[in-house]
DODRENDO-352839 format. One record per residue (C-alpha): chain; residue in one letter; x, y, z; residue number from 1. Coordinates in pm, whole numbers, plus 32768, in hexadecimal, padded with zeros to 4 digits. Layout:
<node 'A', 'a', <X, Y, Z>, NUM>
...
***
This chain:
<node 'A', 'm', <E520, F503, D32F>, 1>
<node 'A', 'p', <E47D, F513, D1D1>, 2>
<node 'A', 'f', <E435, F650, D130>, 3>
<node 'A', 'v', <E38B, F622, CFDC>, 4>
<node 'A', 'n', <E325, F775, CF0A>, 5>
<node 'A', 'i', <E231, F710, CDE2>, 6>
<node 'A', 'k', <E1E1, F817, CCF3>, 7>
<node 'A', 'v', <E0AD, F81C, CC02>, 8>
<node 'A', 'a', <E040, F8D9, CADE>, 9>
<node 'A', 'g', <DEEC, F964, CB43>, 10>
<node 'A', 't', <DE21, F91D, CC60>, 11>
<node 'A', 'l', <DDBF, F7FD, CD13>, 12>
<node 'A', 't', <DC85, F7C4, CE0A>, 13>
<node 'A', 'k', <DCA1, F7B6, CF8C>, 14>
<node 'A', 'e', <DC50, F647, CF66>, 15>
<node 'A', 'q', <DD52, F619, CE53>, 16>
<node 'A', 'k', <DE6C, F6A2, CF2B>, 17>
<node 'A', 'a', <DE0D, F5C6, D058>, 18>
<node 'A', 'e', <DE01, F49D, CF9F>, 19>
<node 'A', 'i', <DF71, F4F4, CEEE>, 20>
<node 'A', 'a', <DFF3, F546, D04E>, 21>
<node 'A', 'r', <DF6F, F3D0, D0D6>, 22>
<node 'A', 'e', <DFEE, F31E, CFAC>, 23>
<node 'A', 'v', <E138, F3BD, CFC9>, 24>
<node 'A', 't', <E16B, F39F, D130>, 25>
<node 'A', 'a', <E0F7, F22C, D131>, 26>
<node 'A', 'l', <E1F3, F202, D004>, 27>
<node 'A', 'l', <E317, F261, D0C3>, 28>
<node 'A', 'e', <E2A2, F1A5, D201>, 29>
<node 'A', 'r', <E27D, F058, D13B>, 30>
<node 'A', 'i', <E3B5, F072, D069>, 31>
<node 'A', 'a', <E49B, F152, D124>, 32>
<node 'A', 'n', <E408, F0F7, D273>, 33>
<node 'A', 'k', <E3FA, F248, D2E8>, 34>
<node 'A', 'p', <E2E8, F287, D3E2>, 35>
<node 'A', 'p', <E1AC, F354, D376>, 36>
<node 'A', 'e', <E1F9, F45C, D49E>, 37>
<node 'A', 'a', <E353, F4C7, D3FD>, 38>
<node 'A', 't', <E2EA, F4DB, D2A2>, 39>
<node 'A', 's', <E27F, F64F, D21E>, 40>
<node 'A', 'v', <E1CC, F688, D0D9>, 41>
<node 'A', 'v', <E1A2, F7C7, D01E>, 42>
<node 'A', 'i', <E0C9, F82D, CEE2>, 43>
<node 'A', 'e', <E127, F93B, CE22>, 44>
<node 'A', 'e', <E023, F999, CD19>, 45>
<node 'A', 'v', <E0AA, FA5F, CC0E>, 46>
<node 'A', 's', <DFF1, FB2F, CB04>, 47>
<node 'A', 'r', <E003, FA8F, C9B4>, 48>
<node 'A', 'e', <E065, FBF7, C921>, 49>
<node 'A', 'n', <E1A3, FBC8, CA08>, 50>
<node 'A', 'w', <E1F5, FA5F, C980>, 51>
<node 'A', 'a', <E293, FA09, C846>, 52>
<node 'A', 'k', <E311, F8CF, C797>, 53>
<node 'A', 'a', <E3AA, F8B1, C657>, 54>
<node 'A', 'g', <E3DE, FA4F, C656>, 55>
<node 'A', 'v', <E23C, FA58, C643>, 56>
<node 'A', 'l', <E162, FAD2, C785>, 57>
<node 'A', 'l', <E08C, F9D0, C7E7>, 58>
<node 'A', 'a', <DF80, FAEF, C7D8>, 59>
<node 'A', 'd', <DFAD, FB0C, C655>, 60>
<node 'A', 'r', <DFC1, F997, C5F7>, 61>
***
């Protein structure tokens, strides 16, 4: 039972999230032979003020 947790900086539209969920599910079905009904996908939107890279907040880049 695959569980995929995707974190993104900022926000996505509902349509973008739906497409990501479909594509990740299809990828696991195609490559790992996992049935779609066994795959769970969670998409977490993280504020750019709460995400840093190389010691700098993304909001400050």
